[in-house]
C-alpha positions as CSV (number, residue, x, y, z in Angstrom):
1,M,0.0,0.0,0.0
2,A,2.8,2.4,0.9
3,F,4.4,1.8,-2.5
4,L,1.2,2.6,-4.3
5,L,0.9,5.9,-2.4
6,L,4.4,6.8,-3.3
7,L,3.7,6.0,-6.9
8,H,0.6,8.1,-6.9
9,E,2.5,11.0,-5.3
10,K,5.2,10.6,-7.9
11,L,2.7,10.9,-10.8
12,R,1.1,13.9,-9.1
13,L,4.4,15.7,-8.7
14,Q,5.3,15.0,-12.3
15,R,2.0,16.5,-13.5
16,K,2.6,19.5,-11.2
17,I,6.1,20.0,-12.7
18,N,4.7,19.8,-16.2
19,K,2.0,22.4,-15.4
20,L,4.5,24.7,-13.7
21,T,6.9,24.4,-16.6
22,L,4.2,25.4,-19.0
23,R,3.2,28.3,-16.8
24,Q,6.8,29.4,-16.7
25,L,7.2,29.2,-20.4
26,R,4.0,31.2,-20.9
27,A,5.2,33.8,-18.4
28,S,8.5,34.1,-20.2
29,S,6.8,34.5,-23.6
30,S,4.5,37.1,-22.2
31,K,7.3,39.0,-20.6
32,E,9.3,39.0,-23.8
33,R,6.2,40.4,-25.7
34,I,5.7,43.1,-23.0
35,T,9.4,44.0,-23.0
36,K,9.2,44.6,-26.8
37,N,6.1,46.7,-26.3
38,I,7.9,48.8,-23.7
39,S,10.9,49.3,-26.0
40,R,8.5,50.3,-28.8
41,V,6.8,52.9,-26.6
42,Q,10.1,54.3,-25.4
43,K,11.4,54.6,-28.9
44,M,8.2,56.3,-30.1
45,Y,8.5,58.9,-27.3
46,A,12.2,59.4,-27.8
47,S,11.4,60.2,-31.5
48,R,8.7,62.6,-30.5
49,Q,11.2,64.3,-28.1
50,T,13.8,64.6,-30.8
51,Q,11.1,66.2,-33.1
52,L,10.2,68.7,-30.4
53,Q,13.9,69.7,-29.9
54,S,14.3,70.0,-33.7
55,Q,11.1,72.1,-33.9
56,A,12.3,74.4,-31.1
57,K,15.7,74.8,-32.8
58,M,14.1,75.6,-36.1
59,M,11.8,78.2,-34.5
60,Q,14.8,79.9,-32.8
61,S,16.8,80.0,-36.0
62,Q,13.9,81.3,-38.1
63,A,13.2,84.0,-35.5
64,T,16.8,85.1,-35.5
65,V,16.7,85.5,-39.3
66,A,13.4,87.3,-39.1
67,F,14.6,89.8,-36.5
68,Q,17.8,90.4,-38.6
69,N,15.8,91.0,-41.7
70,M,13.4,93.3,-39.8
71,F,16.3,95.5,-38.8
72,G,17.9,95.4,-42.2
73,L,20.7,93.1,-41.0
74,G,20.0,90.1,-43.1
75,V,22.5,88.1,-45.2
76,N,21.8,90.3,-48.3
77,S,23.0,93.4,-46.4
78,F,26.6,92.1,-46.0
79,N,29.2,91.3,-48.5
80,P,31.9,89.2,-46.8
81,M,34.4,90.1,-49.6
82,N,34.1,93.8,-48.8
83,F,37.0,94.5,-46.4
84,T,36.1,98.2,-45.9
85,G,33.4,97.3,-43.4
86,M,30.7,98.8,-45.6
87,N,27.4,96.9,-45.9
88,G,23.8,97.4,-47.0
89,F,22.5,98.8,-43.7
90,V,25.2,101.5,-43.5
91,M,24.8,102.3,-47.2
92,N,21.0,102.7,-46.8
93,V,21.5,105.1,-43.9
94,M,24.1,107.1,-45.8
95,G,21.9,107.3,-48.9
96,T,19.1,108.7,-46.9
97,M,21.3,111.3,-45.3
98,L,23.4,112.3,-48.3
99,M,20.7,112.2,-51.0
100,G,18.1,113.9,-48.8
101,E,17.4,117.6,-48.2
102,G,18.9,117.3,-44.7
103,N,22.5,117.1,-46.1
104,P,24.1,120.4,-45.1
105,T,26.4,120.3,-48.2
106,G,23.5,119.9,-50.5
107,A,21.8,116.7,-51.6
108,L,24.0,114.4,-53.7
109,S,22.6,112.9,-56.8
110,Q,22.3,109.1,-57.1
111,E,25.2,109.1,-59.5
112,Q,27.4,111.2,-57.1
113,F,26.6,109.1,-54.2
114,Q,27.4,105.9,-56.1
115,D,30.6,107.4,-57.4
116,M,31.8,108.3,-53.9
117,M,30.8,104.9,-52.6
118,T,32.8,103.2,-55.3
119,Q,35.8,105.4,-54.7
120,Y,35.7,104.7,-50.9
121,Q,35.4,100.9,-51.4
122,T,38.0,100.5,-54.1
123,T,40.6,102.6,-52.5
124,G,40.0,101.7,-48.9
125,G,38.6,105.1,-48.0
126,T,40.8,107.5,-49.9
127,F,39.4,110.5,-51.7
128,K,42.7,112.2,-52.5
129,D,45.3,111.6,-55.1
130,P,49.1,111.2,-54.1
131,D,49.4,115.0,-54.2
132,G,46.7,115.4,-51.5
133,K,44.1,116.8,-53.9
134,Y,40.5,115.5,-53.9
135,V,39.8,113.3,-56.9
136,N,36.8,113.4,-59.2
137,G,36.0,116.9,-58.2
138,Y,34.9,116.1,-54.7
139,T,34.8,119.0,-52.2
140,E,36.0,118.8,-48.7
141,D,32.5,119.3,-47.4
142,Q,31.2,116.4,-49.5
143,V,33.9,114.1,-48.2
144,K,33.3,115.2,-44.6
145,A,29.5,114.7,-45.1
146,F,30.2,111.3,-46.6
147,M,32.4,110.2,-43.6
148,Y,30.0,111.6,-41.1
149,A,27.1,109.8,-42.7
150,M,29.1,106.6,-42.7
151,R,29.9,106.9,-38.9
152,Q,26.2,107.6,-38.2
153,G,25.2,104.5,-40.3
154,Q,27.7,102.4,-38.4
155,A,26.4,103.7,-35.0
156,M,22.8,103.0,-36.0
157,Q,23.9,99.5,-37.2
158,Q,25.3,98.7,-33.8
159,Q,22.1,99.8,-32.1
160,A,20.1,97.7,-34.6
161,Q,22.3,94.7,-33.9
162,M,21.8,95.1,-30.2
163,M,18.1,95.3,-30.5
164,S,18.0,92.4,-32.9
165,Q,20.1,90.3,-30.5
166,Q,18.0,91.2,-27.5
167,M,14.8,90.3,-29.2
168,S,16.3,87.1,-30.6
169,Q,17.6,86.2,-27.1
170,Q,14.2,86.9,-25.5
171,Y,12.5,84.7,-28.1
172,Q,15.0,81.9,-27.6
173,N,14.4,82.0,-23.9
174,N,10.6,81.8,-24.5
175,V,11.1,78.9,-26.8
176,S,13.3,77.1,-24.2
177,I,10.5,77.5,-21.6
178,W,8.0,76.2,-24.2
179,L,10.2,73.2,-24.9
180,Q,10.7,72.4,-21.2
181,A,6.9,72.4,-20.8
182,Q,6.4,70.3,-23.9
183,E,9.0,67.8,-22.8
184,A,7.5,67.6,-19.3
185,A,4.0,66.9,-20.8
186,L,5.5,64.3,-23.1
187,E,7.3,62.6,-20.2
188,E,4.1,62.5,-18.2
189,E,2.3,61.0,-21.2
190,Q,5.0,58.4,-21.6
191,D,4.9,57.4,-18.0
192,A,1.1,56.9,-18.3
193,A,1.6,54.7,-21.4
194,L,4.4,52.7,-19.7
195,A,2.7,52.2,-16.3
196,P,0.4,49.3,-17.3
197,L,3.1,47.6,-19.4
198,E,5.6,47.9,-16.5
199,A,3.0,46.5,-14.1
200,Q,2.4,43.5,-16.5
201,E,6.2,43.0,-16.7
202,T,6.5,43.0,-12.9
203,E,3.6,40.5,-12.8
204,M,5.3,38.2,-15.2
205,D,8.6,38.5,-13.2
206,L,6.7,37.4,-10.1
207,E,5.0,34.6,-12.0
208,Q,8.3,33.3,-13.2
209,Q,9.9,33.5,-9.7
210,S,6.9,31.7,-8.2
211,C,7.1,29.0,-10.8
212,E,10.8,28.6,-10.3
213,T,10.4,28.3,-6.5
214,Q,7.6,25.8,-6.8
215,L,9.5,23.8,-9.5
216,A,12.6,23.6,-7.3
217,D,10.4,22.3,-4.4
218,A,8.5,19.8,-6.6
219,R,11.7,18.5,-8.3
220,A,13.3,18.0,-4.9
221,R,10.3,16.1,-3.6
222,L,10.0,14.1,-6.8
223,E,13.6,13.0,-6.5
224,S,13.0,12.0,-3.0
225,I,9.9,10.0,-4.0
226,K,11.8,8.3,-6.8
227,Q,14.4,7.2,-4.4
228,A,11.8,5.9,-1.9
229,C,10.1,4.0,-4.7
230,S,13.4,2.5,-5.8
231,E,14.0,1.4,-2.3
232,G,10.5,0.1,-2.0
233,I,10.9,-2.0,-5.1
234,K,14.1,-3.5,-3.7
235,D,12.4,-4.3,-0.3
236,S,9.4,-6.0,-2.0
237,A,11.3,-8.2,-4.4
238,P,11.3,-11.9,-3.6
239,T,14.5,-13.3,-2.2
240,F,13.8,-17.0,-2.9
241,G,15.3,-18.0,0.5
242,L,18.5,-16.1,-0.1
243,G,17.7,-13.3,2.3
C-alpha cells in the first residue's frame, strides 16, 4: 500500500512539474512580448522628443533670421568680400542722409553718391590723389559729409544689432521655456503609457519567480519520491530464500 501511495505521489508531482513548466514558459513568452512593447513605446516617445527639440531649434533659427531682416541686417545686407566694413545697412542710412534735403552740403545725386561709394570701397577710404588733392571733383564738405554719414550709419547699425540680438535672445528664452513644458508633458504621457506595461512586466517576473520556486520544491520532492520508490521495489522483491 505504501508503495502505491508513493507511486501516486510521484505521478502527481510529475503532473505538477509539467504544469509549472508550462506556466513558466507562458510567463517568459508574455514578458518578452511586454518588454518589446515597452521598448517600442520608449522609442516612439524618444522620437517625439527629438522632433520637439528640432522644432524648437528651427523656431529659434527662423526667429533670429526674421529679426535680422526686420532691422535690415539680413544676409543680403553684408558682402563678406568687402573688407572696408561697408554693408547694405550703412549704405542705406548714408543714402538717406546724403541724398536727402537734410544734407548740409546739399543733396547728392544718385550718381554722385554711387561714385563716392565706389571710390571709398575700391581705395580703402581714400578720396585724395598722391598729391593730396580731392579726386573726381569732390569737395572737402562732401567728403566730410560722406564720412559723417558713414559713422552715423555704423552707429545705427550697432544699435540695430543690439536690438535684434536682444529680441532674438528673448524669443530663444521663451522657446526654451515652451520646450521644457512640452517635454514635461511628453514625459508624463510616456509614464502613463508605460505604467500598465511595466505592471504587467513585474507581474510576469513574479509569476516566473513563483514557478521557479515551486518547481525547485517539486523537483526535490519528486527526486525523494523516486528514491523511496526504488528502495520500496528492492524491499518488495522476492529473495527465494537467499535473504
